Gaussian input, Z-matrix of N, CA and C with variables (Angstrom, degrees):
# hf/3-21g

backbone

0 1
 N
 C     1     B1
 C     2     B2     1     A1
 N     3     B3     2     A2     1     D1
 C     4     B4     3     A3     2     D2
 C     5     B5     4     A4     3     D3
 N     6     B6     5     A5     4     D4
 C     7     B7     6     A6     5     D5
 C     8     B8     7     A7     6     D6
 N     9     B9     8     A8     7     D7
 C    10    B10     9     A9     8     D8
 C    11    B11    10    A10     9     D9
 N    12    B12    11    A11    10    D10
 C    13    B13    12    A12    11    D11
 C    14    B14    13    A13    12    D12
 N    15    B15    14    A14    13    D13
 C    16    B16    15    A15    14    D14
 C    17    B17    16    A16    15    D15
 N    18    B18    17    A17    16    D16
 C    19    B19    18    A18    17    D17
 C    20    B20    19    A19    18    D18
 N    21    B21    20    A20    19    D19
 C    22    B22    21    A21    20    D20
 C    23    B23    22    A22    21    D21
 N    24    B24    23    A23    22    D22
 C    25    B25    24    A24    23    D23
 C    26    B26    25    A25    24    D24
 N    27    B27    26    A26    25    D25
 C    28    B28    27    A27    26    D26
 C    29    B29    28    A28    27    D27
 N    30    B30    29    A29    28    D28
 C    31    B31    30    A30    29    D29
 C    32    B32    31    A31    30    D30
 N    33    B33    32    A32    31    D31
 C    34    B34    33    A33    32    D32
 C    35    B35    34    A34    33    D33
 N    36    B36    35    A35    34    D34
 C    37    B37    36    A36    35    D35
 C    38    B38    37    A37    36    D36
 N    39    B39    38    A38    37    D37
 C    40    B40    39    A39    38    D38
 C    41    B41    40    A40    39    D39
 N    42    B42    41    A41    40    D40
 C    43    B43    42    A42    41    D41
 C    44    B44    43    A43    42    D42
 N    45    B45    44    A44    43    D43
 C    46    B46    45    A45    44    D44
 C    47    B47    46    A46    45    D45
 N    48    B48    47    A47    46    D46
 C    49    B49    48    A48    47    D47
 C    50    B50    49    A49    48    D48
 N    51    B51    50    A50    49    D49
 C    52    B52    51    A51    50    D50
 C    53    B53    52    A52    51    D51
 N    54    B54    53    A53    52    D52
 C    55    B55    54    A54    53    D53
 C    56    B56    55    A55    54    D54
 N    57    B57    56    A56    55    D55
 C    58    B58    57    A57    56    D56
 C    59    B59    58    A58    57    D57
 N    60    B60    59    A59    58    D58
 C    61    B61    60    A60    59    D59
 C    62    B62    61    A61    60    D60
 N    63    B63    62    A62    61    D61
 C    64    B64    63    A63    62    D62
 C    65    B65    64    A64    63    D63
 N    66    B66    65    A65    64    D64
 C    67    B67    66    A66    65    D65
 C    68    B68    67    A67    66    D66
 N    69    B69    68    A68    67    D67
 C    70    B70    69    A69    68    D68
 C    71    B71    70    A70    69    D69
 N    72    B72    71    A71    70    D70
 C    73    B73    72    A72    71    D71
 C    74    B74    73    A73    72    D72
 N    75    B75    74    A74    73    D73
 C    76    B76    75    A75    74    D74
 C    77    B77    76    A76    75    D75
 N    78    B78    77    A77    76    D76
 C    79    B79    78    A78    77    D77
 C    80    B80    79    A79    78    D78
 N    81    B81    80    A80    79    D79
 C    82    B82    81    A81    80    D80
 C    83    B83    82    A82    81    D81
 N    84    B84    83    A83    82    D82
 C    85    B85    84    A84    83    D83
 C    86    B86    85    A85    84    D84
 N    87    B87    86    A86    85    D85
 C    88    B88    87    A87    86    D86
 C    89    B89    88    A88    87    D87
 N    90    B90    89    A89    88    D88
 C    91    B91    90    A90    89    D89
 C    92    B92    91    A91    90    D90
 N    93    B93    92    A92    91    D91
 C    94    B94    93    A93    92    D92
 C    95    B95    94    A94    93    D93
 N    96    B96    95    A95    94    D94
 C    97    B97    96    A96    95    D95
 C    98    B98    97    A97    96    D96
 N    99    B99    98    A98    97    D97
 C   100   B100    99    A99    98    D98
 C   101   B101   100   A100    99    D99
 N   102   B102   101   A101   100   D100
 C   103   B103   102   A102   101   D101
 C   104   B104   103   A103   102   D102
 N   105   B105   104   A104   103   D103
 C   106   B106   105   A105   104   D104
 C   107   B107   106   A106   105   D105
 N   108   B108   107   A107   106   D106
 C   109   B109   108   A108   107   D107
 C   110   B110   109   A109   108   D108
 N   111   B111   110   A110   109   D109
 C   112   B112   111   A111   110   D110
 C   113   B113   112   A112   111   D111
 N   114   B114   113   A113   112   D112
 C   115   B115   114   A114   113   D113
 C   116   B116   115   A115   114   D114
 N   117   B117   116   A116   115   D115
 C   118   B118   117   A117   116   D116
 C   119   B119   118   A118   117   D117
 N   120   B120   119   A119   118   D118
 C   121   B121   120   A120   119   D119
 C   122   B122   121   A121   120   D120
 N   123   B123   122   A122   121   D121
 C   124   B124   123   A123   122   D122
 C   125   B125   124   A124   123   D123
 N   126   B126   125   A125   124   D124
 C   127   B127   126   A126   125   D125
 C   128   B128   127   A127   126   D126
 N   129   B129   128   A128   127   D127
 C   130   B130   129   A129   128   D128
 C   131   B131   130   A130   129   D129
 N   132   B132   131   A131   130   D130
 C   133   B133   132   A132   131   D131
 C   134   B134   133   A133   132   D132
 N   135   B135   134   A134   133   D133
 C   136   B136   135   A135   134   D134
 C   137   B137   136   A136   135   D135
 N   138   B138   137   A137   136   D136
 C   139   B139   138   A138   137   D137
 C   140   B140   139   A139   138   D138
 N   141   B141   140   A140   139   D139
 C   142   B142   141   A141   140   D140
 C   143   B143   142   A142   141   D141
 N   144   B144   143   A143   142   D142
 C   145   B145   144   A144   143   D143
 C   146   B146   145   A145   144   D144
 N   147   B147   146   A146   145   D145
 C   148   B148   147   A147   146   D146
 C   149   B149   148   A148   147   D147
 N   150   B150   149   A149   148   D148
 C   151   B151   150   A150   149   D149
 C   152   B152   151   A151   150   D150
 N   153   B153   152   A152   151   D151
 C   154   B154   153   A153   152   D152
 C   155   B155   154   A154   153   D153
 N   156   B156   155   A155   154   D154
 C   157   B157   156   A156   155   D155
 C   158   B158   157   A157   156   D156
 N   159   B159   158   A158   157   D157
 C   160   B160   159   A159   158   D158
 C   161   B161   160   A160   159   D159
 N   162   B162   161   A161   160   D160
 C   163   B163   162   A162   161   D161
 C   164   B164   163   A163   162   D162
 N   165   B165   164   A164   163   D163
 C   166   B166   165   A165   164   D164
 C   167   B167   166   A166   165   D165
 N   168   B168   167   A167   166   D166
 C   169   B169   168   A168   167   D167
 C   170   B170   169   A169   168   D168
 N   171   B171   170   A170   169   D169
 C   172   B172   171   A171   170   D170
 C   173   B173   172   A172   171   D171
 N   174   B174   173   A173   172   D172
 C   175   B175   174   A174   173   D173
 C   176   B176   175   A175   174   D174
 N   177   B177   176   A176   175   D175
 C   178   B178   177   A177   176   D176
 C   179   B179   178   A178   177   D177
 N   180   B180   179   A179   178   D178
 C   181   B181   180   A180   179   D179
 C   182   B182   181   A181   180   D180
 N   183   B183   182   A182   181   D181
 C   184   B184   183   A183   182   D182
 C   185   B185   184   A184   183   D183
 N   186   B186   185   A185   184   D184
 C   187   B187   186   A186   185   D185
 C   188   B188   187   A187   186   D186
 N   189   B189   188   A188   187   D187
 C   190   B190   189   A189   188   D188
 C   191   B191   190   A190   189   D189
 N   192   B192   191   A191   190   D190
 C   193   B193   192   A192   191   D191
 C   194   B194   193   A193   192   D192
 N   195   B195   194   A194   193   D193
 C   196   B196   195   A195   194   D194
 C   197   B197   196   A196   195   D195
 N   198   B198   197   A197   196   D196
 C   199   B199   198   A198   197   D197
 C   200   B200   199   A199   198   D198
 N   201   B201   200   A200   199   D199
 C   202   B202   201   A201   200   D200
 C   203   B203   202   A202   201   D201
 N   204   B204   203   A203   202   D202
 C   205   B205   204   A204   203   D203
 C   206   B206   205   A205   204   D204
 N   207   B207   206   A206   205   D205
 C   208   B208   207   A207   206   D206
 C   209   B209   208   A208   207   D207
 N   210   B210   209   A209   208   D208
 C   211   B211   210   A210   209   D209
 C   212   B212   211   A211   210   D210
 N   213   B213   212   A212   211   D211
 C   214   B214   213   A213   212   D212
 C   215   B215   214   A214   213   D213
 N   216   B216   215   A215   214   D214
 C   217   B217   216   A216   215   D215
 C   218   B218   217   A217   216   D216
 N   219   B219   218   A218   217   D217
 C   220   B220   219   A219   218   D218
 C   221   B221   220   A220   219   D219

   B1=1.4622
   B2=1.5805
   B3=1.2715
   B4=1.4200
   B5=1.5694
   B6=1.2999
   B7=1.4643
   B8=1.4742
   B9=1.2816
   B10=1.4449
   B11=1.6194
   B12=1.2574
   B13=1.4999
   B14=1.5865
   B15=1.2341
   B16=1.4285
   B17=1.6157
   B18=1.3099
   B19=1.4818
   B20=1.5538
   B21=1.3595
   B22=1.5301
   B23=1.5060
   B24=1.3559
   B25=1.3723
   B26=1.5394
   B27=1.3696
   B28=1.4308
   B29=1.6080
   B30=1.3035
   B31=1.5063
   B32=1.5187
   B33=1.2750
   B34=1.4782
   B35=1.5503
   B36=1.2864
   B37=1.5209
   B38=1.4641
   B39=1.3854
   B40=1.4041
   B41=1.5636
   B42=1.2868
   B43=1.4356
   B44=1.4624
   B45=1.3964
   B46=1.4971
   B47=1.5084
   B48=1.3476
   B49=1.4255
   B50=1.5317
   B51=1.3456
   B52=1.4030
   B53=1.5482
   B54=1.3414
   B55=1.4302
   B56=1.5670
   B57=1.2782
   B58=1.4901
   B59=1.4909
   B60=1.3567
   B61=1.5024
   B62=1.5249
   B63=1.3036
   B64=1.4798
   B65=1.5130
   B66=1.2958
   B67=1.5131
   B68=1.5225
   B69=1.2941
   B70=1.4963
   B71=1.5336
   B72=1.3304
   B73=1.4036
   B74=1.4502
   B75=1.3409
   B76=1.4195
   B77=1.4510
   B78=1.3482
   B79=1.4659
   B80=1.5204
   B81=1.2862
   B82=1.4886
   B83=1.5165
   B84=1.2917
   B85=1.4595
   B86=1.5513
   B87=1.3664
   B88=1.4891
   B89=1.5149
   B90=1.3308
   B91=1.5260
   B92=1.5084
   B93=1.2905
   B94=1.5245
   B95=1.5617
   B96=1.2613
   B97=1.4715
   B98=1.5037
   B99=1.3131
   B100=1.5085
   B101=1.5288
   B102=1.3194
   B103=1.4671
   B104=1.5283
   B105=1.2953
   B106=1.4528
   B107=1.4507
   B108=1.4313
   B109=1.3516
   B110=1.5183
   B111=1.3351
   B112=1.4164
   B113=1.5351
   B114=1.3093
   B115=1.4715
   B116=1.5639
   B117=1.2984
   B118=1.5081
   B119=1.4992
   B120=1.3805
   B121=1.4866
   B122=1.4726
   B123=1.3831
   B124=1.4683
   B125=1.5486
   B126=1.2773
   B127=1.4904
   B128=1.4903
   B129=1.4194
   B130=1.4242
   B131=1.5304
   B132=1.2569
   B133=1.5259
   B134=1.5273
   B135=1.3591
   B136=1.4963
   B137=1.5458
   B138=1.3032
   B139=1.4826
   B140=1.4672
   B141=1.3691
   B142=1.5276
   B143=1.4124
   B144=1.4307
   B145=1.4889
   B146=1.4590
   B147=1.3561
   B148=1.3745
   B149=1.5212
   B150=1.3449
   B151=1.5004
   B152=1.5088
   B153=1.3313
   B154=1.4179
   B155=1.4703
   B156=1.3764
   B157=1.4311
   B158=1.5366
   B159=1.3581
   B160=1.4457
   B161=1.4899
   B162=1.3195
   B163=1.4496
   B164=1.4836
   B165=1.3140
   B166=1.5015
   B167=1.5189
   B168=1.2286
   B169=1.4976
   B170=1.4769
   B171=1.3093
   B172=1.4185
   B173=1.5936
   B174=1.3197
   B175=1.4502
   B176=1.5692
   B177=1.3274
   B178=1.4126
   B179=1.5733
   B180=1.3234
   B181=1.4576
   B182=1.5341
   B183=1.3224
   B184=1.5200
   B185=1.5443
   B186=1.3464
   B187=1.4760
   B188=1.4725
   B189=1.3207
   B190=1.4712
   B191=1.5050
   B192=1.4026
   B193=1.4219
   B194=1.6163
   B195=1.2343
   B196=1.5094
   B197=1.4994
   B198=1.3710
   B199=1.4630
   B200=1.5385
   B201=1.2936
   B202=1.5866
   B203=1.5387
   B204=1.2333
   B205=1.4094
   B206=1.5664
   B207=1.3306
   B208=1.4360
   B209=1.5011
   B210=1.2867
   B211=1.5180
   B212=1.5827
   B213=1.2691
   B214=1.5614
   B215=1.5960
   B216=1.2630
   B217=1.4990
   B218=1.5001
   B219=1.3097
   B220=1.4303
   B221=1.6081
   A1=109.03
   A2=118.72
   A3=122.69
   A4=110.89
   A5=116.70
   A6=122.08
   A7=113.90
   A8=119.29
   A9=123.08
   A10=108.01
   A11=113.24
   A12=117.69
   A13=107.55
   A14=125.49
   A15=128.03
   A16=112.55
   A17=115.83
   A18=118.46
   A19=111.09
   A20=116.23
   A21=117.39
   A22=109.19
   A23=121.50
   A24=121.82
   A25=110.48
   A26=115.07
   A27=118.85
   A28=112.91
   A29=115.56
   A30=120.64
   A31=112.83
   A32=116.73
   A33=119.19
   A34=111.66
   A35=114.06
   A36=114.83
   A37=113.55
   A38=116.89
   A39=120.31
   A40=112.32
   A41=116.30
   A42=119.84
   A43=112.79
   A44=118.69
   A45=119.86
   A46=113.17
   A47=115.88
   A48=115.66
   A49=115.58
   A50=117.23
   A51=122.40
   A52=111.88
   A53=118.02
   A54=121.52
   A55=108.92
   A56=117.77
   A57=119.23
   A58=108.72
   A59=117.33
   A60=119.03
   A61=109.94
   A62=117.10
   A63=120.25
   A64=114.57
   A65=118.91
   A66=125.10
   A67=107.36
   A68=119.68
   A69=120.40
   A70=109.09
   A71=115.74
   A72=116.09
   A73=116.50
   A74=118.73
   A75=125.98
   A76=113.69
   A77=117.74
   A78=122.00
   A79=108.63
   A80=120.42
   A81=126.71
   A82=109.43
   A83=120.76
   A84=121.18
   A85=112.72
   A86=112.10
   A87=114.05
   A88=112.87
   A89=115.49
   A90=114.26
   A91=115.60
   A92=113.61
   A93=116.33
   A94=107.95
   A95=121.38
   A96=123.78
   A97=109.56
   A98=116.10
   A99=118.73
   A100=107.76
   A101=118.30
   A102=120.53
   A103=110.57
   A104=118.77
   A105=120.99
   A106=114.71
   A107=119.69
   A108=122.98
   A109=111.80
   A110=118.58
   A111=123.04
   A112=110.30
   A113=113.07
   A114=116.12
   A115=111.78
   A116=116.68
   A117=120.25
   A118=111.48
   A119=115.65
   A120=119.92
   A121=108.65
   A122=116.79
   A123=117.06
   A124=112.60
   A125=114.64
   A126=117.41
   A127=113.57
   A128=119.18
   A129=118.84
   A130=110.17
   A131=117.03
   A132=117.92
   A133=110.87
   A134=116.58
   A135=116.95
   A136=109.68
   A137=120.77
   A138=123.44
   A139=111.51
   A140=116.34
   A141=118.09
   A142=111.34
   A143=115.67
   A144=114.03
   A145=114.05
   A146=120.25
   A147=123.18
   A148=110.99
   A149=117.50
   A150=117.21
   A151=110.73
   A152=119.43
   A153=120.36
   A154=112.61
   A155=115.91
   A156=120.11
   A157=116.12
   A158=115.74
   A159=120.16
   A160=109.77
   A161=118.28
   A162=121.72
   A163=114.42
   A164=113.50
   A165=117.56
   A166=109.03
   A167=118.87
   A168=121.15
   A169=120.04
   A170=111.15
   A171=120.46
   A172=108.52
   A173=122.09
   A174=124.18
   A175=112.62
   A176=121.15
   A177=117.16
   A178=112.71
   A179=116.26
   A180=118.83
   A181=110.04
   A182=114.07
   A183=117.71
   A184=110.58
   A185=114.79
   A186=114.97
   A187=110.82
   A188=114.17
   A189=117.23
   A190=116.04
   A191=113.22
   A192=120.23
   A193=113.25
   A194=112.39
   A195=119.88
   A196=112.66
   A197=114.40
   A198=117.04
   A199=111.97
   A200=113.19
   A201=118.73
   A202=111.64
   A203=118.03
   A204=118.54
   A205=114.43
   A206=115.38
   A207=117.52
   A208=115.04
   A209=115.43
   A210=117.38
   A211=107.54
   A212=116.54
   A213=116.45
   A214=106.84
   A215=115.03
   A216=115.68
   A217=112.24
   A218=118.88
   A219=120.84
   A220=109.03
   D1=-42.98
   D2=179.00
   D3=-63.12
   D4=-31.73
   D5=174.55
   D6=-60.61
   D7=-28.86
   D8=-175.76
   D9=-94.71
   D10=-47.03
   D11=-171.68
   D12=-69.30
   D13=-46.91
   D14=-175.37
   D15=-57.00
   D16=-58.06
   D17=178.15
   D18=-62.26
   D19=-38.60
   D20=179.34
   D21=-63.81
   D22=-40.87
   D23=-177.41
   D24=-70.23
   D25=-39.09
   D26=174.61
   D27=-59.39
   D28=-43.64
   D29=175.75
   D30=-61.48
   D31=-40.99
   D32=177.60
   D33=-66.23
   D34=-45.99
   D35=177.48
   D36=-62.73
   D37=-40.46
   D38=179.97
   D39=-65.09
   D40=-39.39
   D41=178.11
   D42=-69.61
   D43=-36.98
   D44=168.65
   D45=-60.45
   D46=-45.01
   D47=178.39
   D48=-62.14
   D49=-46.06
   D50=178.28
   D51=-57.93
   D52=-41.81
   D53=177.65
   D54=-62.65
   D55=-43.90
   D56=-172.70
   D57=-73.16
   D58=-36.15
   D59=178.37
   D60=-72.62
   D61=-31.94
   D62=175.23
   D63=-64.51
   D64=-39.04
   D65=176.16
   D66=-68.61
   D67=-38.05
   D68=177.62
   D69=-65.45
   D70=-46.22
   D71=179.66
   D72=-63.49
   D73=-36.20
   D74=172.76
   D75=-56.42
   D76=-44.36
   D77=179.53
   D78=-66.86
   D79=-44.20
   D80=176.75
   D81=-61.14
   D82=-42.31
   D83=176.14
   D84=-61.83
   D85=-42.04
   D86=-179.56
   D87=-68.96
   D88=-31.67
   D89=172.77
   D90=-71.22
   D91=-34.41
   D92=177.62
   D93=-70.61
   D94=-38.79
   D95=176.48
   D96=-55.54
   D97=-45.95
   D98=-178.60
   D99=-63.85
   D100=-44.99
   D101=179.50
   D102=-59.50
   D103=-41.39
   D104=178.04
   D105=-62.43
   D106=-38.75
   D107=175.91
   D108=-63.49
   D109=-44.32
   D110=177.56
   D111=-58.20
   D112=-44.91
   D113=-176.88
   D114=-68.36
   D115=-33.99
   D116=175.33
   D117=-62.79
   D118=-35.85
   D119=-178.28
   D120=-71.43
   D121=-41.05
   D122=176.81
   D123=-66.11
   D124=-39.30
   D125=179.80
   D126=-64.48
   D127=-37.21
   D128=171.93
   D129=-62.65
   D130=-43.78
   D131=-179.38
   D132=-62.94
   D133=-40.99
   D134=178.86
   D135=-67.81
   D136=-33.59
   D137=-179.27
   D138=-67.03
   D139=-38.94
   D140=175.41
   D141=-66.84
   D142=-38.53
   D143=179.97
   D144=-68.62
   D145=-32.42
   D146=178.32
   D147=-72.03
   D148=-35.57
   D149=174.65
   D150=-62.36
   D151=-41.80
   D152=-177.15
   D153=-68.14
   D154=-44.52
   D155=173.81
   D156=-59.33
   D157=-37.79
   D158=177.66
   D159=-62.89
   D160=-46.04
   D161=178.26
   D162=-62.29
   D163=-38.43
   D164=178.11
   D165=-67.74
   D166=-29.85
   D167=175.33
   D168=-76.32
   D169=-41.90
   D170=-172.02
   D171=-82.63
   D172=-35.21
   D173=-178.95
   D174=-57.05
   D175=-47.05
   D176=177.48
   D177=-64.54
   D178=-35.09
   D179=-178.05
   D180=-67.58
   D181=-39.92
   D182=178.15
   D183=-64.66
   D184=-36.87
   D185=179.98
   D186=-69.08
   D187=-39.08
   D188=177.86
   D189=-62.55
   D190=-40.36
   D191=173.43
   D192=-61.53
   D193=-43.31
   D194=176.45
   D195=-59.19
   D196=-42.25
   D197=179.16
   D198=-70.04
   D199=-40.05
   D200=171.34
   D201=-56.49
   D202=-46.04
   D203=-179.50
   D204=-67.92
   D205=-33.81
   D206=169.66
   D207=-64.57
   D208=-38.79
   D209=-178.54
   D210=-73.15
   D211=-35.22
   D212=-179.80
   D213=-76.32
   D214=-28.10
   D215=-176.07
   D216=94.94
   D217=26.86
   D218=178.63
   D219=-88.57

């Protein structure tokens, strides 16, 4: 009798624990997915800002190099 009840009870408890931890993991995964989406949005915004600042920085330098090349005759 103990050979049937013990393993059956262990199986039932382990199935309950697996279901409970699975639900907990699903909620954590959903929260992390929301955070990833927010960070992706911020990253796109930062990327656009960096592109604009890079162009603003490089454009005057390129114009200065062009003017120097014209003065030197290259």
